C-alpha positions in Angstrom: -0.1 0.0 0.0 2.9 2.4 0.9 4.7 1.3 -2.3 1.7 2.3 -4.3 1.3 5.4 -2.6 4.8 6.7 -3.2 4.2 5.5 -7.0 1.3 7.8 -7.2 3.1 10.6 -5.6 6.1 10.3 -7.8 3.7 9.8 -10.8 1.9 13.3 -9.9 5.1 14.9 -9.0 6.6 14.1 -12.4 3.9 15.2 -14.5 3.6 18.5 -12.5 7.1 19.3 -13.2 6.6 18.4 -16.9 3.7 20.7 -17.2 5.8 23.6 -15.5 8.5 23.1 -18.2 5.8 23.1 -20.6 4.1 26.3 -19.6 7.7 28.0 -19.2 8.5 26.8 -23.0 5.2 28.1 -23.9 5.7 31.4 -22.5 9.1 31.8 -24.2 7.5 31.0 -27.6 4.8 33.5 -27.0 7.2 36.1 -25.8 9.3 35.5 -29.0 6.3 36.1 -31.1 5.6 39.6 -29.5 9.4 40.3 -29.3 9.5 39.8 -33.0 6.5 42.1 -33.5 8.5 44.8 -31.5 6.0 44.6 -28.6 8.6 44.2 -26.3 6.6 45.1 -22.9 4.2 42.1 -23.6 7.4 40.0 -24.3 8.8 41.0 -21.1 5.9 40.0 -19.1 6.0 36.6 -20.9 9.8 36.1 -20.4 9.0 37.0 -16.6 6.3 34.5 -16.6 8.6 31.9 -17.9 11.2 32.5 -15.2 8.5 32.3 -12.5 7.7 28.8 -13.5 11.6 27.7 -14.1 14.0 30.1 -12.1 16.8 28.5 -13.9 15.5 29.2 -17.3 18.7 30.6 -19.3 16.6 31.1 -22.4 13.8 33.2 -20.6 16.5 35.4 -18.7 18.4 36.0 -21.9 15.5 37.0 -23.7 14.2 39.0 -20.9 17.5 40.8 -20.8 17.2 41.5 -24.6 13.7 42.6 -24.2 14.8 45.2 -21.8 17.8 46.3 -23.8 15.3 46.7 -26.8 13.2 49.2 -24.6 16.2 51.2 -23.7 16.2 49.9 -20.1 19.9 49.5 -20.2 20.2 49.4 -16.5 17.5 46.4 -16.4 19.4 44.9 -19.1 23.0 45.2 -17.6 21.4 43.5 -14.2 19.8 40.7 -16.2 23.0 39.9 -18.1 25.1 40.3 -15.1 23.1 37.7 -13.3 22.9 35.4 -16.4 26.7 35.2 -17.5 28.0 33.4 -14.5 25.4 30.7 -15.1 25.9 30.0 -18.9 28.1 27.2 -19.9 27.8 27.3 -23.6 31.0 29.4 -24.8 28.8 30.7 -27.7 25.9 32.0 -25.4 28.5 33.4 -22.8 30.4 35.4 -25.3 27.1 36.8 -27.1 25.9 37.9 -23.4 29.2 39.5 -22.6 28.7 41.3 -26.1 25.4 42.3 -25.3 26.3 43.6 -21.9 29.0 45.6 -23.2 26.4 47.2 -25.6 24.3 47.8 -22.6 27.0 49.5 -20.6 28.2 51.5 -23.6 24.5 52.9 -24.1 24.5 53.8 -20.4 27.7 55.7 -20.8 30.0 53.3 -18.9 32.6 53.0 -21.1 35.4 51.1 -18.9 32.7 48.5 -17.9 31.7 48.2 -21.9 35.3 47.5 -22.8 35.7 45.0 -20.0 32.7 43.2 -21.3 33.9 43.0 -24.9 37.3 41.6 -23.7 35.6 38.9 -21.9 33.5 38.0 -25.3 36.6 38.3 -27.2 38.4 36.1 -24.8 35.7 33.5 -25.3 35.3 34.0 -29.1 38.2 36.0 -30.6 37.0 35.7 -34.0 34.1 37.7 -33.3 34.3 40.5 -35.5 31.2 42.7 -34.3 32.5 42.4 -30.6 36.4 43.7 -32.0 34.6 46.6 -33.8 32.8 47.6 -30.7 35.8 47.4 -28.5 37.4 49.5 -31.0 34.9 51.9 -30.9 34.6 51.9 -27.3 38.3 52.2 -26.8 38.3 55.4 -29.1 35.5 56.8 -27.2 37.4 56.5 -23.7 40.4 57.9 -25.4 38.3 60.9 -26.7 36.7 61.2 -23.2 40.2 61.2 -21.5 41.6 64.0 -23.9 38.4 66.0 -23.4 39.0 65.7 -19.7 42.8 66.6 -19.8 41.7 69.5 -22.1 39.0 70.7 -19.4 41.5 70.3 -16.6 44.2 72.2 -18.4 41.7 75.0 -19.2 40.6 75.1 -15.6 44.4 75.5 -14.6 44.8 78.1 -16.9 41.8 80.0 -16.1 43.0 79.6 -12.6 46.3 80.7 -13.2 44.9 83.8 -14.9 42.4 84.6 -12.2 45.4 84.5 -9.7 47.7 86.8 -11.9 44.6 89.2 -12.2 43.9 89.0 -8.3 47.6 89.7 -7.6 47.7 92.4 -10.1 44.7 93.9 -8.4 46.4 93.6 -4.8 49.3 95.2 -6.1 47.1 97.9 -7.7 45.5 98.5 -4.4 48.7 98.6 -2.6 49.9 101.6 -4.6 
């Protein structure tokens, strides 16, 4: 009697898990349709529901991050990609996720972080020409920003020196 009860319990548990997996897949497929139609908000909600059914669903989390990026929610996309990357085993998926993470950082004006993400992607897939291009772009952008900062600092120093010289001249005039 006890063995029969255990078998029935296992049988019900198995079909419950199978049902959840099918629901998760169903939500992802439906979300993909909305994503393809550029209805990202609806896709988001479906990917989130897929994650609710399977907290370890890499595909749902990846698609959710991509959907957030498409909606210009770069901070949300960054968070999702950062949480996702350590869980990825497949090198191609990991490289793509690092690439997308770099893009989200770049859109959020975090150039140094973008460069790190692109370098991580290239360590995994050194032949990815898109990532190589984005890395070069981000590196040039960082150099431009540094040159601008250096020029601004020099201009500020020159302005301060000119102000000090003017103040000294004014003080000298006041002494006379």
